[in-house]
C-alpha positions, 0 to 999 in steps of 0.5 A, spaced: 564 414 219 570 417 223 572 417 230 572 424 233 575 425 240 573 432 243 578 435 249 576 440 254 579 444 259 573 449 260 569 448 266 563 452 269 568 459 269 566 459 262 560 456 260 560 458 253 566 454 252 564 449 257 559 446 252 563 446 246 565 439 246 558 436 248 555 440 242 561 438 237 560 430 240 552 431 239 553 434 232 558 428 230 553 423 232 548 426 227 553 426 222 554 419 223 561 419 226 563 416 233 565 421 238 568 421 245 569 427 250 575 427 254 575 432 260 581 434 264 583 440 269 577 445 270 572 441 266 572 435 270 567 439 275 562 439 269 560 432 271 557 434 277 550 434 277 550 440 281 555 444 276 552 441 270 545 444 272 548 451 273 551 452 267 548 456 262 552 458 256 550 464 252 546 463 245 546 455 247 541 451 251 543 449 258 548 444 259 544 439 263 540 439 256 546 438 252 549 433 256 542 429 256 543 428 249 550 426 249 548 421 254 542 418 250 547 418 244 552 413 248 558 418 247 563 416 252 566 421 256 573 420 259 574 424 266 
């Protein structure tokens, strides 16, 4: 088991890239690792409910659904 830190600067302006740290963290939990997420720059706005509810990436579920799994996994999110 390892600790994995996911960093992101992508916010709502690029919804497909914005969900990647959350998807990566959720996958890491499933693989038995302990992930964490650090958001900075434009990615900080993703923690606002109104923004998270509006972000819909191409080919992935909406951020609000992915984020719900991340929170349920107790993954730390640093902003």
